[in-house]
Backbone as a ProteinNet text record, in pm:
[ID]
protein_1_A
[PRIMARY]
MYTTLEVLDDRPDRLHIRLARPEVRNAIDRAMVLELHDVCAGLEAAPRILIISGGDGVFASGADIAELRERTAADALEGINSRLFSRVAALPMPVIVAIDGWALGGGAELAYAGDFRIASSRARIGNPETSLGIIAAAGGTWRLPELVGEPLAKEILLAGRVLDAREALAVRLVTEVHEPEGLDAAAHALADRIAGQDPLAVRFTKAVLHAPRSEHPAVDERAQSVLFESPEKHARMTAFLERRTR
[TERTIARY]
-3000.1	-2967.1	-2956.7	-2886.5	-2868.8	-2938.8	-2976.8	-3038.7	-2946.1	-2845.9	-2754.8	-2611.9	-2588.4	-2456.7	-2467.9	-2357.2	-2349	-2228.1	-2246.2	-2134.6	-2071.2	-1946.7	-1875.9	-1795.2	-1747.7	-1663.7	-1676.7	-1696.4	-1716	-1636.6	-1516.8	-1428.1	-1395.3	-1333.9	-1298.1	-1204.8	-1120.3	-1023.6	-1059.6	-1166.2	-1198.5	-1344.5	-1390.9	-1523.1	-1505.8	-1559.7	-1552.7	-1693.7	-1719.6	-1850.4	-1837.4	-1946.2	-1951.5	-2067.6	-2041.4	-2149.5	-2236	-2367.1	-2452.7	-2578.5	-2558	-2670.1	-2636.7	-2620.6	-2572.7	-2663.8	-2792.5	-2886.4	-2859.7	-2788.8	-2753.7	-2602.1	-2527.9	-2381.4	-2327	-2390.6	-2348.8	-2350.4	-2441.6	-2456.7	-2489.2	-2429.6	-2443.6	-2565.1	-2669	-2789.1	-2799.5	-2905.7	-2921.7	-2929.3	-2993.6	-3004.1	-2866.5	-2780	-2645.1	-2566.5	-2583.7	-2516	-2554.4	-2682.9	-2729.2	-2673.8	-2669.3	-2618.1	-2467.9	-2395.6	-2252.5	-2228.1	-2314.6	-2304.9	-2322.8	-2413.5	-2435.3	-2310.8	-2246.2	-2120.4	-2016	-2005.6	-1907.1	-1934.8	-2061.8	-2095.6	-2048.2	-2065.8	-2020.6	-1870.2	-1797	-1651.2	-1591.1	-1663.9	-1619.7	-1633.9	-1740.7	-1763.4	-1671.2	-1642.3	-1556.3	-1460.6	-1346.7	-1258.4	-1207.4	-1222	-1168.4	-1124.6	-1046.9	-1012.3	-1138.8	-1154.2	-1267.1	-1216.7	-1274.9	-1250.7	-1379.3	-1369.4	-1484.2	-1454.9	-1543.6	-1528.7	-1660	-1656.2	-1775.5	-1817	-1886.1	-1932.8	-1834.3	-1879	-1796.3	-1780.7	-1667.2	-1638.8	-1681.6	-1745.6	-1783.1	-1767.8	-1678.8	-1673.1	-1794	-1800.7	-1918.7	-1914	-2025.9	-2031.5	-2049.9	-2063.1	-2078.4	-2201.2	-2235.9	-2361	-2477.6	-2591.5	-2709.9	-2759.1	-2745.3	-2778	-2925.3	-3011.5	-3154.7	-3181.3	-3109.3	-3122.1	-3052.7	-2932.9	-2856.4	-2933.1	-3000.8	-3072.5	-3175.9	-3233.3	-3339.3	-3288	-3159.2	-3108.4	-3098.9	-3114.8	-3120.3	-2998.5	-2995	-2886.8	-2880.8	-2996.6	-2999.3	-2935.6	-2957.9	-2896.1	-2744.3	-2697.5	-2553	-2489.7	-2556.8	-2502.6	-2511.3	-2595.9	-2606.2	-2484.2	-2413.7	-2293.8	-2323	-2420.8	-2468.4	-2355.6	-2280.7	-2169.5	-2042.2	-2013.9	-1885.3	-1871.3	-1979.5	-1969.9	-1955.4	-2017.4	-1996.8	-1852	-1797.7	-1661.9	-1559.6	-1585.6	-1497.1	-1503.9	-1621.7	-1636	-1561.7	-1569.2	-1494	-1344.1	-1296.4	-1153.8	-1106.7	-1196.2	-1159.3	-1178.2	-1218.4	-1235.7	-1105.9	-1116.1	-995.1	-894.2	-941.8	-851.5	-848.7	-746.4	-733.5	-850.6	-872.8	-976.7	-908.9	-940.4	-885.6	-997.2	-974	-1072.7	-1020.6	-1098.5	-1061.4	-1142.5	-1075.6	-1142.1	-1132.1	-1243.9	-1250.9	-1336.8	-1276.2	-1353	-1370.3	-1488.5	-1512.6	-1530.8	-1458	-1477.6	-1483.7	-1603.6	-1623	-1696.6	-1671.3	-1744.7	-1740.4	-1859.5	-1866.7	-1802.5	-1802.1	-1734.2	-1584.1	-1526.9	-1384.8	-1358	-1447	-1426.5	-1434.1	-1519.8	-1520.8	-1386.9	-1333.1	-1202.8	-1092.8	-1097.7	-995.8	-997.1	-1111.6	-1122.4	-1057.7	-1024.4	-960.7	-815.1	-759.4	-616.3	-533.7	-590.5	-525.4	-624.6	-575.2	-653	-573.7	-636.3	-576.4	-674.4	-624.7	-708.4	-693.4	-795.4	-783.9	-723.9	-682	-620.1	-718	-848.1	-946.4	-1004.4	-937	-983.9	-977.7	-1074.5	-1079.6	-1130	-1051.6	-1080.4	-1086.3	-1193.9	-1204.9	-1317.6	-1322.3	-1423.7	-1486.2	-1597	-1661.4	-1764.9	-1758.5	-1863.8	-1886.7	-1778.1	-1799	-1876.4	-1871.9	-1951.5	-2100.1	-2133.5	-2272.8	-2317.7	-2230.6	-2268.1	-2250.4	-2168.8	-2142.2	-1991.3	-1950.7	-1810.6	-1797.1	-1675	-1645.7	-1637.1	-1753.3	-1763.4	-1755.4	-1724.6	-1717.9	-1574.6	-1479.9	-1339.7	-1249.9	-1308	-1225.3	-1136.7	-1186.3	-1108.5	-995.7	-994.3	-883.3	-813.7	-885.4	-814.6	-733.2	-790.3	-719	-587.7	-582	-451.8	-351.2	-398	-305.7	-249	-327.3	-285.9	-197.2	-229.4	-158.5	-88.9	-105.9	-47.3	-145.4	-126.1	-220.8	-227.9	-116	-128.4	-214.2	-190.5	-269.8	-413.1	-431.2	-566.7	-646.3	-583.7	-653.6	-693.5	-607.8	-645.6	-770.4	-774.2	-887.2	-1013.6	-1000.2	-1116.5	-1167.8	-1077.6	-1116.2	-1125.8	-1052.6	-1050.1	-1103.2	-1151.2	-1217.6	-1127.2	-999.9	-909.7	-948.2	-949.5	-976.5	-848.8	-805.8	-684	-715.7	-634.8	-647	-560.1	-562.7	-493	-342.9	-285.2	-140.6	-103.9	-182.9	-155.4	-176.1	-281.6	-308.1	-196.5	-140	-28.5	96.4	119.7	239.5	242.3	126	120.2	87.2	80.3	57.1	-81.2	-175.2	-313.5	-363.4	-316.6	-335.1	-196.9	-189.5	-59.7	-34.6	-138.9	-124.6	-224.4	-187.8	-279.6	-279.2	-398.6	-415.2	-519.1	-520.1	-627.8	-758.8	-871	-998.7	-1027.6	-999.1	-1031.8	-946.3	-834.8	-748.5	-757.4	-847.2	-849.7	-893.4	-1000.3	-1046.2	-940.6	-874.8	-769.9	-655.1	-622.6	-516.5	-556.2	-684.2	-731.4	-718	-750.7	-739.4	-593.7	-507.8	-365.1	-310.1	-352.3	-311.7	-369.5	-496.4	-557.3	-482.6	-435.7	-358.3	-230.7	-163.8	-40.1	-69.2	-177.6	-214.3	-252.5	-329.7	-376	-261.1	-148.2	-31.7	40	6.5	65.4	-14.8	37.8	-37.9	-153.9	-279.4	-393	-391.2	-350.9	-348.6	-243.4	-127.9	-23.8	-69.2	-142.2	-196.3	-295.2	-383.2	-482.5	-415.3	-317.4	-247.2	-170.2	-108.8	-32.1	-124	-240.3	-334.2	-379.5	-411	-455.7	-346.5	-222.7	-112.7	-82.2	-89.9	-69.9	-168.4	-292.5	-396.4	-398	-314.5	-314	-255.1	-303.2	-245.9	-98.3	-24.6	120.2	151.8	65.6	91.3	87.5	28.2	17.2	137.4	227.9	348.2	459.7	547.5	557.7	477.3	402.2	332.4	237.2	164.6	68.3	139.8	257.9	336.4	379.2	423.1	474	362.1	243.7	131.2	93	88	55.5	161	287	394.4	392.5	352.4	348	246.7	135.7	36.7	90.9	150	199.2	315.7	399.4	511.4	464.5	341.2	286.5	198	188.4	98.7	157.3	79.2	127	167.6	98.3	131.8	269.9	305.9	441.5	546.2	526.4	622.8	629.2	514.6	511.7	579.6	551.8	611.4	761	805.7	949.9	1024.4	960.9	1022.1	1036.8	931.9	938.2	1046.4	1060.5	1165.3	1303.7	1326.9	1457.4	1488.2	1384.9	1406.6	1440.4	1375.5	1408.8	1551.2	1593.8	1728.1	1837.9	1809.7	1914.1	1917.5	1827.9	1827.5	1938.8
-3878.6	-3931.6	-3820.1	-3712.5	-3600.4	-3476.4	-3386.7	-3260.4	-3142	-3155	-3043.8	-3073.5	-3194.7	-3236.6	-3293.3	-3286.9	-3347.6	-3439.3	-3560.6	-3653.9	-3631	-3586.1	-3557.2	-3675.5	-3758.6	-3872	-3978.8	-4100.9	-4211.4	-4329.5	-4351.2	-4458.2	-4550.3	-4663.7	-4753.6	-4691.2	-4594.4	-4537.2	-4397	-4337.5	-4200.1	-4167.5	-4065.7	-4008	-3857	-3793.3	-3647.9	-3592.2	-3511.3	-3449	-3297.9	-3234.7	-3089	-3040.3	-2937.9	-2871.2	-2801.7	-2820.9	-2778.3	-2707.9	-2591.1	-2501.6	-2363.3	-2352	-2226.1	-2107.1	-2133	-2023.3	-1949.7	-2016.6	-1951.9	-1959.7	-1959.5	-1958.9	-2075.5	-2191.2	-2314.9	-2305.6	-2227.4	-2221.2	-2360.6	-2394.7	-2528.6	-2531.7	-2603.5	-2615.7	-2757.6	-2784.6	-2917	-3026.6	-2998.6	-3100	-3137.5	-3038.3	-3067.8	-3142.9	-3104.2	-3174.4	-3321.8	-3351.3	-3490.2	-3566.3	-3500.3	-3568	-3592.2	-3499.3	-3520.8	-3631.9	-3644.4	-3759.1	-3889.1	-3891	-4010.2	-4043.6	-3940.4	-3961.2	-4022.3	-3967	-4017.9	-4163.9	-4196.8	-4335	-4430.9	-4393.7	-4478.1	-4493.8	-4385.9	-4390.2	-4456.4	-4458.1	-4534.1	-4683.7	-4721.3	-4863	-4914.4	-4830.5	-4868.4	-4752.2	-4747.1	-4629.3	-4597.1	-4469.4	-4415.9	-4271.5	-4218.4	-4076.4	-3996.1	-3885.6	-3795.5	-3661.7	-3613	-3477.7	-3399.3	-3282.8	-3193.9	-3063.5	-3021.6	-2892.7	-2816.6	-2691.4	-2608	-2569.4	-2458.3	-2413.4	-2319.9	-2254.8	-2163.5	-2032.8	-2016.4	-1893.1	-1891.6	-1997.9	-2007.4	-2151.8	-2174.9	-2307.6	-2323.7	-2241.3	-2237.5	-2106.6	-2035.6	-1903.2	-1909.8	-2031	-2047.7	-2129.4	-2132.6	-2196.4	-2110.9	-2174.1	-2103.2	-2005.4	-1875.1	-1772.5	-1776.7	-1807.6	-1815	-1921.8	-2033.1	-2136.3	-2094.2	-2038	-1998.8	-1898.8	-1806.3	-1702.1	-1762.4	-1876.5	-1937.6	-2044.8	-2075.8	-2181.4	-2135.5	-2230.7	-2203.4	-2263.2	-2245.3	-2303	-2454.2	-2518.2	-2664	-2702.4	-2622.3	-2650.6	-2637.8	-2536.6	-2519.2	-2640.9	-2691.4	-2806.1	-2934.8	-2936.8	-3052.6	-3064.6	-2952.8	-2956.9	-2999.2	-2933.9	-2977.1	-2981.5	-2872.6	-2868.9	-2928.8	-2902.9	-2944.9	-3096.3	-3167.7	-3313.9	-3371	-3305.9	-3347.9	-3326.7	-3209	-3179.3	-3269.3	-3304.3	-3399.9	-3536	-3573	-3700.1	-3696.3	-3583.7	-3567.9	-3581.6	-3513.6	-3517.7	-3657.8	-3738	-3871.2	-3979.8	-3944.5	-4046.3	-4125.6	-4255.6	-4338.6	-4296	-4252.1	-4211	-4058.8	-4003.3	-3857.5	-3787	-3664.9	-3576.4	-3456.3	-3431	-3317.3	-3216.3	-3093	-2986.2	-2889.9	-2871.7	-2783	-2654.5	-2544.6	-2418.1	-2323.3	-2300.3	-2200.7	-2085.3	-1970.6	-1855.4	-1853.7	-1811.7	-1784.8	-1912.8	-1920.4	-2023.6	-1948.9	-1923.1	-1838.9	-1915.4	-1878	-1934.3	-2085.5	-2147.7	-2293	-2353.6	-2281.2	-2330.2	-2339.9	-2239.5	-2245.1	-2357.4	-2374.3	-2478.7	-2618	-2636	-2763.1	-2784.3	-2678.9	-2689.7	-2724.4	-2665.1	-2693.6	-2841.3	-2907.9	-3049.2	-3142.1	-3091.9	-3175.1	-3201.5	-3303.8	-3332.4	-3245.2	-3210.3	-3124.3	-3016.8	-2896.2	-2787.5	-2733.2	-2733.8	-2667.7	-2559.6	-2456	-2339.2	-2289.9	-2220.5	-2145.2	-2008.8	-1939.2	-1807.5	-1704.6	-1733.9	-1639.2	-1682.1	-1775.9	-1821.5	-1708.6	-1707.3	-1614.6	-1693.9	-1694.1	-1780.7	-1696.3	-1710.5	-1633.2	-1681.1	-1623.7	-1659	-1532.4	-1487	-1363.5	-1382.8	-1495	-1526.1	-1416.8	-1356.4	-1257.3	-1135.8	-1107.7	-997.3	-1029	-1158	-1202.3	-1236.8	-1211.1	-1234.1	-1376.2	-1456.6	-1594.2	-1620.6	-1744.2	-1781.2	-1888.8	-1910.9	-2019.9	-2149	-2209.3	-2319.1	-2456.8	-2464.3	-2594.2	-2628.8	-2584.5	-2618.1	-2498.9	-2382.4	-2266.8	-2222.6	-2231.4	-2181	-2273.6	-2396.8	-2485.5	-2548.1	-2579.9	-2631.5	-2521.6	-2402.3	-2295.4	-2258.4	-2240.3	-2213.5	-2325.8	-2450.5	-2561.1	-2552	-2499.7	-2494.6	-2374.7	-2258.4	-2136.1	-2066	-2113.5	-2047.7	-1950.5	-1927.6	-1847.4	-1701.2	-1632.6	-1490.5	-1465.3	-1540.5	-1521.3	-1567.5	-1677.4	-1724.5	-1617.1	-1545.5	-1438.6	-1325.6	-1293.3	-1190.2	-1233.1	-1358.8	-1409.2	-1418.8	-1474.2	-1502	-1379.7	-1291.6	-1178.3	-1046.3	-1034.3	-907.2	-917.8	-1034.2	-1048.6	-1050.5	-1082	-1086.6	-1200.8	-1175.4	-1275.5	-1296.2	-1420.9	-1451.8	-1474.8	-1416.2	-1451.5	-1574	-1622.5	-1746.7	-1735.7	-1622.2	-1604.6	-1608.5	-1541.6	-1540.9	-1679.4	-1748.5	-1881.9	-1979.3	-1964.4	-2049	-2017.2	-1890.3	-1850	-1907.5	-1921.1	-1976.1	-2125.1	-2185.8	-2328.3	-2373.5	-2279.3	-2320	-2397.3	-2357.6	-2436.9	-2475.5	-2586	-2636.2	-2614.2	-2578.3	-2552.2	-2444.4	-2364.9	-2267.1	-2287	-2292.6	-2314.3	-2216.5	-2199.3	-2121.6	-2200	-2130.2	-2199.5	-2316.3	-2300.2	-2406.1	-2531.5	-2519.7	-2635.5	-2694.5	-2642.4	-2683.7	-2828.9	-2869.5	-3008	-3106.3	-3074.2	-3162.7	-3173.4	-3062.3	-3064.4	-3150.4	-3143.4	-3226.7	-3374.6	-3409.1	-3548.7	-3589.9	-3498.6	-3531.4	-3564.1	-3487.5	-3516.7	-3651.1	-3675.7	-3805.2	-3919.8	-3897.4	-4000.8	-4034.7	-3931.7	-3955.5	-4035.7	-4001.3	-4075.4	-4218.8	-4233.9	-4365.6	-4456.3	-4398.6	-4478.2	-4539.3	-4495.2	-4551.9	-4676.7	-4750.6	-4864.1	-4811	-4841.3	-4785.2	-4814.2	-4934.6	-4967.5	-4883.8	-4865.4	-4783	-4637.4	-4588.9	-4453.1	-4440.6	-4539.1	-4534.7	-4535.3	-4623.5	-4628.6	-4499.2	-4445	-4320.7	-4207.5	-4194.9	-4089.5	-4108.8	-4231.4	-4257.7	-4225.6	-4263.3	-4238.6	-4089	-4019.2	-3874.1	-3804.9	-3856.3	-3793.6	-3841.9	-3938.7	-3991.7	-3889.5	-3884.3	-3792.1	-3820	-3716	-3729.6	-3836.5	-3851.4	-3946.8	-4091.3	-4116.7	-4253.3	-4297.6	-4203.6	-4237.5	-4276.6	-4371.3	-4441.8	-4572	-4602.1	-4732.2	-4747.3	-4637.7	-4647.4	-4669.5	-4610.1	-4631.4	-4778.3	-4832.5	-4969.5	-5070.1	-5045	-5136	-5131.9	-5012.5	-5001	-5070.6	-5047.9	-5109	-5261	-5312.2	-5457.9	-5521.7	-5451.9	-5502.4	-5493.4	-5379.2	-5358.9	-5451.1	-5483.9	-5574.2	-5712.8	-5750.3	-5880.1	-5870.3	-5752	-5729.4	-5787.4	-5861.2	-5908.3	-5794	-5680.7	-5565.9	-5513.5	-5511.5	-5467.6	-5557.4	-5688.4	-5781.2	-5761.8	-5746.4	-5730	-5601.9	-5493	-5365.1	-5363.2	-5421	-5421.8	-5514.9	-5626.5	-5716.4	-5647.1	-5575.9	-5503.3	-5396.2	-5328.4	-5226.6	-5290	-5400.9	-5466.6	-5517.9	-5568.5	-5618.7	-5504.8	-5390.8	-5275.4	-5229.1	-5232.4	-5184.1	-5272.1	-5399.3	-5489.4	-5500.6	-5431.9	-5439.7	-5355.4
4537.1	4669	4772.4	4736.6	4828.3	4773.4	4864.4	4823.4	4845	4933.3	4961.7	4917.5	4867.9	4822.7	4682.4	4610	4477.2	4474	4428.9	4413.9	4277.4	4277.4	4152.9	4102.6	4193.5	4155.4	4263.1	4221.6	4315.6	4263.7	4321.4	4276.6	4394.1	4368.2	4478.4	4580.8	4538.8	4633.5	4682.1	4629.2	4669.7	4642.9	4715.7	4694.8	4689.5	4585.9	4572.5	4579.8	4681.5	4696.5	4688	4646.2	4638.4	4724.8	4804.2	4875.7	4771.2	4777.8	4666.7	4716.5	4776.9	4808.4	4752.5	4621.6	4564.1	4591.7	4611.1	4633.1	4765.2	4859.6	4987.1	5009.3	4899.9	4905.6	4988.7	4969.6	5036.1	5188	5243.4	5388.2	5441.5	5554	5610.8	5703.3	5661.8	5743.5	5798.1	5874.2	5934.7	5828.6	5717.1	5612.1	5559.9	5537.7	5490.8	5596.8	5723	5831.7	5830.8	5817.7	5817.2	5697	5582.1	5463.8	5474.3	5535.9	5556.9	5658.7	5758.6	5849.9	5772.3	5676.8	5595.6	5514.1	5459	5386.6	5480.2	5600	5696.5	5731.3	5750.6	5785.6	5676.5	5551.3	5442.4	5439.3	5469.1	5464	5587.8	5696.9	5814.1	5789.4	5719.3	5690.2	5580.1	5482.1	5369.8	5344.1	5414.4	5410.3	5270.3	5234.8	5110.2	5135.7	5044.6	5048	5020.8	5093.1	5070.5	5019.4	4910.7	4860.6	4879	4941.4	4959.4	4887.8	4799.8	4733.5	4743.2	4700.9	4703.3	4563	4553	4423	4356.8	4254.6	4176.7	4253.1	4319.1	4391.4	4536.3	4583.3	4724.2	4769.5	4865.1	4926.8	5019	5122.7	5209.3	5285.7	5284	5347	5497.4	5551.4	5695.6	5727.2	5854.4	5893.9	5845	5827.6	5779.1	5885.8	5858.2	5958	5995.3	5900.9	5932.4	6038	6030.3	6132.8	6261.6	6249.4	6368.2	6454.7	6391.9	6466.6	6561	6522.1	6601.4	6697.2	6693	6779.9	6924.3	7015.5	7158.7	7228.4	7359.8	7438.7	7420.3	7412.7	7393.6	7261.1	7157.2	7027.1	7035.6	7108.9	7123.3	7189.9	7294.5	7367	7285.8	7184	7095.9	7005.2	6982	6898.1	6756	6694.1	6562.1	6460.6	6449.4	6353.2	6409.9	6537.7	6592.8	6592.4	6620	6622.5	6481.4	6385.5	6247.6	6206.3	6233.8	6188.6	6258.3	6384	6451.7	6384.8	6337.8	6266.9	6133.7	6063.9	5939.1	5965.9	6070.8	6103.4	6138.7	6196	6242.5	6137.1	6015.9	5912.3	5892.9	5863.5	5858	5753	5635.9	5528.8	5519	5454.7	5449.2	5382.3	5430.2	5377.5	5312.7	5186.2	5111.8	5093.3	5134.4	5118.2	5011.9	4906.7	4796.1	4808.6	4840.1	4871.9	4753.4	4688.9	4581.8	4630.9	4652.7	4698.4	4848.7	4893	5034.2	5115.7	5226.9	5329.3	5461.6	5507.9	5625.2	5735	5859.5	5971.7	5971.4	5971.4	5968.7	5845.8	5734.2	5615.2	5637.1	5704.1	5738.1	5837.5	5934.8	6035.3	5973.2	5874	5800.7	5731.9	5672.4	5606.6	5706.5	5825.9	5927.4	5968.2	5953.9	5992.6	5891.4	5773.7	5672.3	5704.9	5641.5	5655.2	5562.2	5447.7	5350.4	5308.1	5294.7	5236.8	5118.7	5001.6	4886.6	4842.5	4778.1	4752.4	4610.3	4565.2	4440.9	4473.5	4370.2	4389.5	4443.6	4436.9	4488.4	4623.8	4691.5	4822	4924.4	5013.6	5126.1	5246	5354.7	5469.1	5596.1	5672	5795.6	5884.5	6003.6	6103.5	6160.9	6101.2	6145.1	6256.1	6328.5	6424.7	6528.4	6580	6686.3	6635.7	6506	6451.3	6452.7	6469.5	6473.8	6615.5	6713.2	6851.7	6900	6830.2	6871.2	6861.4	6891.4	6876.1	6769	6726.6	6631.7	6711.8	6738.8	6835.1	6772	6643.7	6576.5	6536.8	6617.6	6594.6	6571.8	6542.3	6511.8	6626.4	6748.6	6862.3	6903.2	6852.1	6888.6	6769	6661.9	6544.4	6477.2	6466	6395.7	6463.8	6597.3	6659.9	6637.5	6636.3	6608.5	6467.5	6373.2	6233.5	6202.4	6259.7	6220	6335	6457.7	6573.4	6638.5	6766.1	6843.1	6800.4	6773.6	6738.3	6614.8	6508.3	6387.3	6409.7	6482.1	6510.6	6584	6674.3	6746.3	6652.5	6556	6458.5	6380.2	6343.8	6265.1	6350.5	6470.3	6554.6	6629.6	6671	6755.7	6680.3	6571	6498.9	6356.7	6318.3	6188.9	6068.6	6087.8	5972.7	5879.1	5750.8	5648.5	5568.1	5555.8	5481.5	5334.4	5247.3	5106.4	5078.6	4957	4924.2	4949.3	4912.3	4931.2	5078.4	5161.8	5305.2	5365.8	5322.6	5375.6	5339.5	5219.5	5178.9	5260	5285.7	5359.5	5500.1	5562.2	5698.3	5697.3	5578.5	5557.3	5602.9	5612.2	5634.3	5512.5	5394.7	5273.5	5223.4	5152	5106.6	4958.5	4883.4	4740.6	4700.9	4601	4542.1	4390.8	4332.6	4189.2	4135.7	4006.8	3946.5	3960.8	3968.8	3996.8	3904.5	3775.8	3680.3	3698.6	3772.2	3793.5	3932.5	4015.2	4156.1	4173	4105.9	4120.6	4071.9	3961.8	3910.3	4010.1	4075.6	4175.6	4295.2	4334.8	4445.5	4409.8	4286.3	4245.6	4228.4	4188.5	4179.9	4318.9	4418.5	4556.1	4600.1	4567.4	4600.5	4532.7	4410	4339.6	4417.1	4469.6	4544.3	4670.9	4738.4	4859.7	4823.3	4715.7	4674.9	4633.2	4596.9	4560.5	4679.4	4800.8	4921.5	4962.3	5057.4	5111.1	5194.4	5157.7	5230.7	5380.7	5418.4	5560.9	5633.8	5571.7	5632.9	5645.1	5543.4	5550.2	5665.8	5679	5786.8	5923.3	5942.3	6069.9	6095.5	5992.4	6010.4	6053.5	5989.8	6030.3	6174.3	6211.2	6347.5	6449.6	6418.7	6511.7	6521.1	6407.8	6409.3	6501.5	6508.6	6589.5	6733.8	6765.6	6902.5	6999	7122.9	7222.7	7245.8	7279.5	7301.4	7405.1	7503.4	7611.5	7564.6	7448.9	7398.7	7316.6	7286.6	7210.9	7308.6	7273.1	7145.3	7138.3	7245.4	7247.2	7129.8	7095.3	6985.6	6852.3	6836.5	6714.2	6703.1	6815.8	6814.6	6786.3	6840.8	6813.6	6666.5	6610.5	6468.4	6382.7	6415.9	6337.1	6348.9	6465.3	6482.4	6388.6	6363.2	6268.7	6126.4	6092.1	5956.2	5923	6021.9	5996.2	5951.6	5987.6	5947.1	5823.1	5765	5652.5	5523.5	5445.7	5315.4	5223.4	5233.2	5148.3	5180.3	5307.3	5345.4	5281.1	5288.6	5228.5	5077.5	5012.6	4867.5	4824.3	4893.9	4856.7	4881.3	4990.7	5018.9	4924.4	4889	4791.5	4656.5	4613.9	4487.5	4491.3	4604.8	4619.2	4604.5	4671.7	4666.4	4526.4	4459.1	4323.4	4226.8	4242.5	4157.1	4182.7	4307.6	4342.9	4285	4266.4	4217	4065.5	3997.5	3852.5	3792.1
[MASK]
++++++++++++++++++++++++++++++++++++++++++++++++++++++++++++++++++++++++++++++++++++++++++++++++++++++++++++++++++++++++++++++++++++++++++++++++++++++++++++++++++++++++++++++++++++++++++++++++++++++++++++++++++++++++++++++++++++++++++++++++++++++

C-alpha cells in the first residue's frame, strides 16, 4: 500500500506506522508527505490513536536535502511539510511519536506535532536548519518554544544545540525514556491507557486543549453539554457508583 511507510499495527482503536526510508535515514520527501496525508485522511474519517515510529536508530534525519536544494520560493509558500504537520497535530485522537535515535530538522518538527513524545535512551533531537541556509519552517520556530520555552528553543534553533534523551526528558520535550528494544511496547502501553478512556471525551478534550484562549470557557461548556448527554458518560458514571458501593 505504501512505499515510504510501513504499517506495524492496525487495530480498531489505533494505527501504528513506521517511517520506512532507511536508505536515506528516513528523510521526509514528497512521497512520504503524500502518504502521511493519506494516513491523516483515514484517521479524520475514522478517528483512532496514531503511533509514529522510525527505524533502528533513526526516527527521521529531516527533510530530504536532495529535494530541499531544488525547492524554490513557490515551494516554500506551498508549505509542503508545515501543512502536513499541522494536519497531524489536528487529528481528532492523540498522536504518539516514538523517537529512537536521531530526530533532526523536519523529523524533529514532525515529532513536535505529536501529542506525546516518548524516546529511546539513544534519542537525539535538534534543528540544524540554519546550518543549511534555511529556517525550521514546519513548526520548529513556534511549536518548539511552546514545548520547551524560548531560551532553550533559541539554543536549538539558532546555535544548533542537539538534546539527548536525558536532556529532552528533563525539559519534558519527551515524557518517557526507554531502552530501544522496549520503545514500541511503551508506545502501545501509553496507547492502552488512552484507549481505556471514553474516546469521545478524549476527542473533545484534545479539541478544547487546542482551542484559542479567547474561546474559553464557552468552548469547554459546549463540549461538556454534548458529553453530559452521552450514553457512555451515564454508563461509566453508573459503573463507578456501583463499584463504590460494593
